PATI-309769 format. One record per residue: residue in three letters; x, y, z of N, C-alpha, C in turn. Coordinates in steps of 0.001 Angstrom, whole numbers, plus 500000, padded with zeros to 6 digits. Layout:
N
ALAXYZXYZXYZ...
This chain:
322
MET333635594252931035334585593829930005334381592345929710SER334228591997928447334030590608928071335361589876928068ALA335298588544927973336525587746927927337271588050926625PRO338598588129926666339365588413925451339108587368924372VAL339072587827923133338914586933921978340062587206921015ARG340359586234920152341534586360919307341279585859917899ALA342183586279917005342209585790915621343654585470915285ASP343884584452914464345230583998914118345364583828912618TRP346572584085912112346882583836910707348396583767910553ARG348864583640909316350297583587909036350691584783908174VAL351837585366908480352361586461907663353869586493907819TRP354602586787906749356068586883906770356707585612907339GLY356088584467907055356619583205907554356464583026909042CYS355607583835909680355432583803911141353969583565911502ASP353757583084912732352413583073913298352076584487913745ALA350899584945913382350433586266913791349103586111914525SER348851586993915482347599586942916215347229588311916737VAL345945588477916946345381589685917560344446589226918663VAL344550589857919820343637589588920934343023590916921366VAL341717590926921583341030592146922032340185591837923250THR339950592850924068339159592662925285337665592776925031GLU337280593275923870335856593391923522335607592609922246ALA334828591548922338334617590639921211334094591351919966GLY333229592350920162332639593034919017333628593851918216SER334821594088918764335825594901918076336821594068917276LEU336741592747917387337778591905916782337894592111915278GLY336780592139914580336818592280913122337493593562912686GLU337136594684913326337729595970912963339221595986913286VAL339600595415914426341015595392914803341825594548913825VAL341323593395913459342037592555912489342223593305911179PHE341189594005910738341291594772909495342375595845909606LEU342374596587910710343363597644910895344779597077910959VAL344952595995911712346283595402911852346780594869910516ARG345924594179909796346328593659908482346679594793907521SER345971595895907615346248597044906737347627597620907028ILE347979597724908298349290598270908664350401597297908276ILE350164596005908454351138595004908001351354595123906501ASP350263595287905757350376595415904299351130596675903912GLU350943597749904666351661598992904374353165598800904548THR353551598101905597354968597805905796355494596906904687ASP354718595909904339355126594969903292355371595700901971ARG354466596607901620354606597349900358355743598361900418ALA356098598782901631357167599778901758358550599161901664CYS358770598008902341360167597590902502360452596108902360ASN359490595306901925359759593873901776360794593653900674ARG361983593169901037363045593004900049362791591814899118PHE361791590986899441361453589864898583360391590221897547ARG359870591447897610358850591890896642359486592821895621ASN359344592482894369359879593344893309359134594665893221ASP357903594697893750357101595915893657357046596690894975SER357886596338895952357914597145897165358581598483896864GLU358312599454897709358858600788897481360383600763897412LEU361015600033898324362472599956898322363007599287897066SER362340598213896636362799597518895432362646598391894200LEU361532599089894096361292599941892934362229601143892919ALA362670601575894078363589602727894129364892602409893414GLY365375601185893554366539600721892811367723601669892865SER368212602024891686369417602855891586369197604285892087GLN367942604707892213367682606058892728368200606237894150LEU368301605122894877368734605212896266370148605767896398SER370986605513895424372380605961895542372522607467895348THR371536608095894727371608609538894500370595610321895327GLY369685609606895988368687610263896821367289609958896342PHE366513609283897178365164608859896821364174609463897805ALA363092610064897273362058610658898121361149609551898653ALA361339609163899906360618608039900496359259608468901027SER358346607508901086357034607762901661357162607999903160ALA356113608534903765356150608852905193356389607606906042TRP355754606483905700355923605278906499357306604674906302LEU357828604705905088359186604203904871360197605046905640VAL359973606344905703360866607210906496360867606767907953LYS359698606483908520359630606048909906360324604699910095LEU360183603813909121360851602510909204362371602673909177ILE362862603575908334364305603830908261364786604492909548GLN364036605470910028364418606146911280364518605147912425ALA363562604239912502363575603230913559364802602335913443ALA365117601917912215366275601040911999367572601727912390LEU367714602993912056368934603721912392369019604007913889THR367882604269914516367860604485915966368297603220916699VAL367791602071916253368157600800916876369634600488916639ALA370133600783915446371553600554915171372416601359916131ALA372047602613916370372812603445917298372673602934918731LEU371472602538919132371211602042920479372047600807920794THR372268599964919778372981598699919986374429598764919514ASP374938599973919312376322600149918834376583599371917548GLY375584599327916699375736598691915393375511597197915372ASP375143596594916499374878595157916495373704594819915576VAL372669595647915607371505595434914740371640596402913573ASP372217595919912487372557596752911329371576596463910196PRO370870597486909678369853597245908650370400597112907235THR371725597001907075372298597003905723372898595648905344LEU372356594573905886372920593245905654372165592449904590GLY371356593117903794370561592415902792371381591615901800ASN372478592187901309373300591462900339373907590210900956ARG374380590321902203374968589152902853373908588086903105MET372707588490903467371616587530903620371387586772902316ASN371383587501901217371196586859899912372312585864899619GLU373547586253899927374681585371899678374574584077900482LEU373975584153901670373811582974902512372542582191902189GLY371831582622901157370668581883900693369328582398901132TYR369315583405902026368036583943902493367616585054901540ASP367228584650900321366890585595899268365423585525898871ARG364624584874899661363178584773899433362517584498900783ASP361196584476900798360481584217902044360977582920902669ILE361099582909904007361660581765904711360894580481904417SER359605580587904131358797579399903848359196578721902553LEU359939579423901687360348578875900396361753578289900429LEU362454578424901559363810577899901676363779576453902155LYS364864575736901917364982574365902393365111574381903900ALA364182573712904557364151573749906016365365573051906602TRP365846573594907707366938572980908456366438571694909083ASP367184570591908942366744569295909457367263568986910852GLY367927569961911477368426569758912827369853569270912894SER370431568905911751371813568434911739372766569612911738HIS374016569359912097375029570400912132376109570063911121SER376519571031910351377494570821909287378826571448909646GLY379871570866909106381197571431909311381574572428908238THR380611572857907432380875573805906356381505575080906909THR382572575533906266383249576761906689382714577935905886LEU382247578952906578381722580138905919382818581188905811GLN382782581962904752383747583032904560383318584278905333VAL384229584829906102383961586083906791383794587184905758ALA382816588025905953382545589112905004382785590442905700ARG384026590767905906384355592024906588384101593212905670ARG383670594314906295383396595529905534384216596686906090PRO384521597656905263385407598741905705384805599640906771ALA383507599726906839382859600610907815381470600064908100PRO380918600334909293379545599891909577378576600430908529GLY377798599542907958376901599952906889375892601001907305TRP375353600874908528374285601780908923374747603220909003LYS376037603445909272376556604812909343376711605430907953ARG376577604643906920376695605153905557375339605480904946ILE374268605249905719372917605584905267372622607040905612SER372020607751904680371646609146904924370139609295904785LEU369541609961905771368120610286905706367981611760906049ALA367794612587905033367653614032905195366208614399904883GLY365426614617905940363998614815905718363407613512905214SER362849613538904005362295612314903413363219611731902344VAL364402612332902166365313611868901110366266610820901681LEU366132609616901171366926608483901618368034608203900604THR369264608089901104370396607786900241371114606555900782VAL371289605561899910371926604301900278373030604010899272PRO374284603831899697375362603510898749375012602282897917PRO375456602228896671375046601151895758375503599758896179ASP376505599652897067376979598330897493376214597787898688LEU375216598531899177374444598097900329373007597777899930LEU372429596804900619371023596454900419370349596442901782LEU369288597236901907368597597332903186367760596088903473ASP367826595645904704366972594570905207366382595077906522LEU365120595484906479364463596083907639363597595080908388GLY363865593790908178362996592759908740362789592853910235ALA363863592914911004363740592885912465363037594127913005THR363566595293912721362982596518913256361638596824912606GLY361491596469911333360236596737910638359078595974911244LYS359312594709911582358261593900912198357888594459913567ALA358890594800914357358617595311915706357884596650915663LEU358316597557914789357651598852914688356221598690914191THR356006597767913277354663597498912769353744597028913887VAL354244596153914754353461595655915879353101596797916833ASP354079597636917153353804598786918034352730599696917438ARG352907600031916172351961600952915538350575600329915436ALA350515599050915080349221598387914906348446598336916215ALA349131598018917308348443597948918602347920599315919011GLU348739600346918819348322601694919225347168602203918363VAL347286602057917048346232602539916152344923601812916421ALA344986600497916581343766599719916788343115600046918129ALA343920600158919188343365600457920505342691601823920523CYS343312602792919866342718604136919788341430604126918978ALA341386603304917945340219603278917059339007602629917722VAL339219601567918486338080600817919028337855601061920517GLY338817601672921201338630602023922600338643600854923571CYS339359599777923222339489598658924150340933598166924146GLY341221597161924943342564596616924992342875595777923765VAL344089595943923240344503595224922031345906594658922234LEU346084593421921864347402592781921800347646592361920364VAL348832592683919841349225592293918490350522591503918575ASN350559590357917924351729589488917929352081589094916503ILE353331589288916120353847588753914859355165588063915172GLY355153586756915148356371585992915309357157586301916566GLY356466586431917694357158586686918952357405588140919265ASP357093589026918341357109590462918612355697590851919036ILE355542591280920289354227591524920863354153592937921411ALA353048593625921113352769594938921692351351594937922225VAL351143595615923360349806595755923924349523597231924135CYS348247597585924024347847598978924191346386599006924615GLY345993600084925277344622600196925741344443599522927089THR343202599471927539342878598876928833342812597364928694GLY343803596684929266343880595238929130343084594505930187PRO343192593183930230342505592388931254342939592799932661MET342100592502933645342380592907935028343731592403935511ASP344090591170935157345357590586935610346463590757934575GLY346258591649933624347250591880932586347126590881931451TRP347859591147930386347889590232929248348810589064929609GLN348276587854929541349044586670929911349765586123928672VAL351095586111928752351921585697927614352800584524928033LEU352740583455927272353587582293927516354883582467926737VAL355993582583927447357293582772926810357959581405926668GLN358024580929925439358615579619925149358905579551923664ASP360162579326923303360545579341921895360180578044921194LEU360631576903921709360294575584921189359677574755922315PRO358891573731921979358220572953923026359155572366924081ALA360397572058923704361334571475924668362006572518925552ASP361806573794925267362449574862926031361691575158927317PRO362382575736928308361681576163929529360564577149929184ALA359449576992929859358293577854929615358020578715930835GLN357528579927930587357215580834931681356096581766931266GLN355137581954932137354047582877931863354337584214932526VAL354217585290931759354428586631932284353217587490931947SER353111588616932620351992589536932412352503590846931830LEU351785591372930849352076592688930294350956593644930681HIS351338594868931025350357595866931452350588597170930696GLY349524597986930633349635599303930011350016599205928549GLN350813600170928087351334600145926724352775599647926808SER353011598462926318354331597845926464354545596799925385GLY355723596194925403356037595202924390356995594155924905ILE357041593058924203357962591975924515358399591351923195ALA359638590891923146360152590289921920361074589138922270THR361063588114921434361971586987921566362782586848920294SER364099586758920443364994586463919324365576585080919541SER365727584321918457366077582915918580367102582490917545THR367976581562917943368878580920916986368315579572916546GLN367127579227917051366496577954916707365468578083915590LYS364944579281915403363919579519914390364542580227913191ARG363793580280912114364256580903910869365644580380910495ARG365726579063910448366951578392910017366699577724908682TRP367730577647907874367602576997906578368907576284906242SER368833575394905258369999574641904803370358575061903396LEU371675575144903121372155575510901795373549574931901603ASN373713574167900531375030573613900174375687572886901349GLY374909572110902058375453571325903151375625572070904453GLY375309573353904480375441574143905699374083574529906255SER374031574865907526372794575344908144373047576729908712TYR372068577610908554372239579003908923371009579505909669HIS371215580503910526370083581232911087370217582697910685HIS369157583467910925369013584769910291369604585944911062ILE370161585712912253370712586824913022372206586882912768LEU372621587869911972374016587970911566374787588934912457ASP376039588573912732376970589501913355377467590425912254PRO377130591711912296377469592601911176378964592799910983ARG379743592554912014381189592718911866381825591593911057LEU381157590442911015381687589287910302380841588880909096GLY379581589315909083378686588889908023378333587420908138LEU378338586892909357378056585488909615376974585361910676PRO376228584243910684375286584028911776376005584053913122ALA375430584739914082376032584820915412376117583433916026PRO377201583128916745377298581834917434376086581617918331ALA375605580377918369374377580069919110374675579871920595VAL375202580922921227375437580885922675374103580744923405TRP373089581453922887371756581419923474370788580752922510ARG369929579887923035368818579367922225367872580520921877SER367589581311922908366683582442922700366922583484923783VAL366541584710923457366561585815924415365225586543924296SER364557586728925422363293587475925452363477588722926296VAL362914589835925831363061591115926524361696591793926618ALA361411592386927771360210593205927959360625594656928098ALA359866595550927465360219596974927472358961597807927267ASP359144599118927212358007600016927011357401599884925622ALA358200599412924656357725599239923282358384598000922695CYS357715597378921750358264596181921129359543596495920363LEU359614597661919736360812598025918981362037597994919887GLN361921598552921076363031598562922028363356597143922482ALA362315596360922779362526594984923223363232594168922149ASN362809594332920906363416593593919796364872593995919597ALA365170595278919774366552595744919620367458595043920622TYR367037594995921881367863594378922912367954592856922751SER366845592211922379366885590751922247367760590331921070THR367655591052919943368475590719918777369952590974919060ALA370260592126919632371654592451919939372244591470920943SER371421590967921847371918590022922852372344588706922217ILE371611588265921207372031587060920483373419587286919883ILE373644588460919326374922588774918673376042588926919704ARG375755589518920845376794589756921850377172588505922634GLY376307587497922631376633586270923342376677586462924841LEU377670585907925500377746585925926958377802587339927535SER378447588258926829378581589617927359377253590355927422ALA376224589828926750374923590507926730374284590545928104VAL374547589549928935373912589509930254374310590726931073GLN375596591008931169376048592166931932375594593458931276TRP375577593497929957375124594683929218373702595048929625LEU372806594063929634371418594346929990371263594600931480LYS372073593941932307372026594226933742372403595673934005ASP373439596148933337373901597518933554372831598544933186MET371969598192932223370915599114931800369580598799932449ASN369560597830933367368352597420934072367234597021933099VAL367610596308932062366650595797931081366140594442931558SER364832594245931469364224592985931908364307591956930790ALA365073590883931018365306589907929953365407588501930520ARG365207587540929645365315586110929971366148585435928892PHE367276584867929305368183584168928409368037582659928608ILE368001581911927510368024580451927570369286579986926848ASP370189579309927576371436578900926934371277577571926209ARG372355577079925625372287575881924804371844574652925582ASP372047574656926904371663573524927742370303573718928404GLY369602574791928026368283575039928578368276575751929915ARG369453576230930367369509576964931622369009578386931428VAL368405578941932467367756580251932398368560581281933187VAL368777582439932564369388583585933222368443584772933034THR368195585535934086367306586691933965368025587958934405THR367546589081933892368076590388934271366919591341934556GLY367248592454935231366242593469935490365079592939936308ALA363881593349935942362680592973936685362025591709936165TRP362691591002935258362095589759934749361914588796935928PRO360719588209936093360485587327937245361347586074937196ALA361791585633938365362601584417938436361783583228937956PRO362419582260937288361682581091936807361172580241937957ASP360009579629937752359443578718938732359878577304938363PRO360745576664939161361243575350938794360156574287938731ARG358985574574939303357891573598939275357063573702938005ALA357255574780937234356397575023936069356891574255934859HIS355942573835934062356264573299932736355142573696931801ALA355336573462930510354427574005929505352977573605929754GLY352759572404930250351398571944930442350653572683931539GLN351371573369932422350726574082933532350383575523933181LEU350892575997932067350760577407931758349620577641930783ARG348910578760930988347727579015930179347820580390929527GLY348891580645928847349071581938928204348118582124927040GLN347605583335926874346728583604925746347512583708924457VAL348784584097924553349636584228923365350975583601923703VAL351537582848922753352861582276922935353870583211922315CYS354853583591923116355903584494922638357070583657922151ASN357155583427920848358295582759920244358508583322918865GLU359754583239918392360026583872917102359499583012915973
């Protein structure tokens, strides 16, 4: 087995990368991964007027025959909503737009690090939006007052699918990363895939190993922030209030059998705040929480932090940050 090689680019306002264990397979893997990313983009990107969801328009309220991949994206979003008791709700698109996240994050006014006293209006809804979505076979029905935003689950599912498809196609180990959502598949390096978990340079850093077919995800209140009308916002909304979740945690990282599962738990943990620690402990989920003061809390089989480690000592092949 040759030394792992990688390729990097930007997509969806995120750093993306592919690492393979066989150098000769890198080109084919990058092509396959980019193709799957493009398929997701064409299916559900709410910022594209020509995406399948955007073109469906008013048909969604009466029943729209969705493509096979869009059906899988919707199924994943609804499964995650049920798994997290509605914490990760795919129907917050309209509220995102109201808060200014109505285009690619790279086009928004960047947050300058200041904190505003701007008061946001609570956007309470009569019922959880995700429970009002219907998917009967391939027929998708969405009430006209809801707008789907499949960003979180869509990215994670895309990473899982891309790693599996590429590994099967080329017969070697493959790691796929999009903005801190990481999936590995195939025969990896002897010591596992080395991943540096660190959201921002000032945050505690830790190197972990991924083995077999598995995933890891980091959700953050420090990334994907923007400024609007004197206020600063991040993209993880509490669906019960329609507001960004309080920044109890700087970031939450979760390791699981698949990136989709890891992303569900990490995103929901940001929304649940302090209660998320016991929630994940009760389910024996392996997670790493970083609080506002940089303190580390771990659950499940996540390795304890090494107090002697800092970013300069770690040699991760991929950085896990959102």
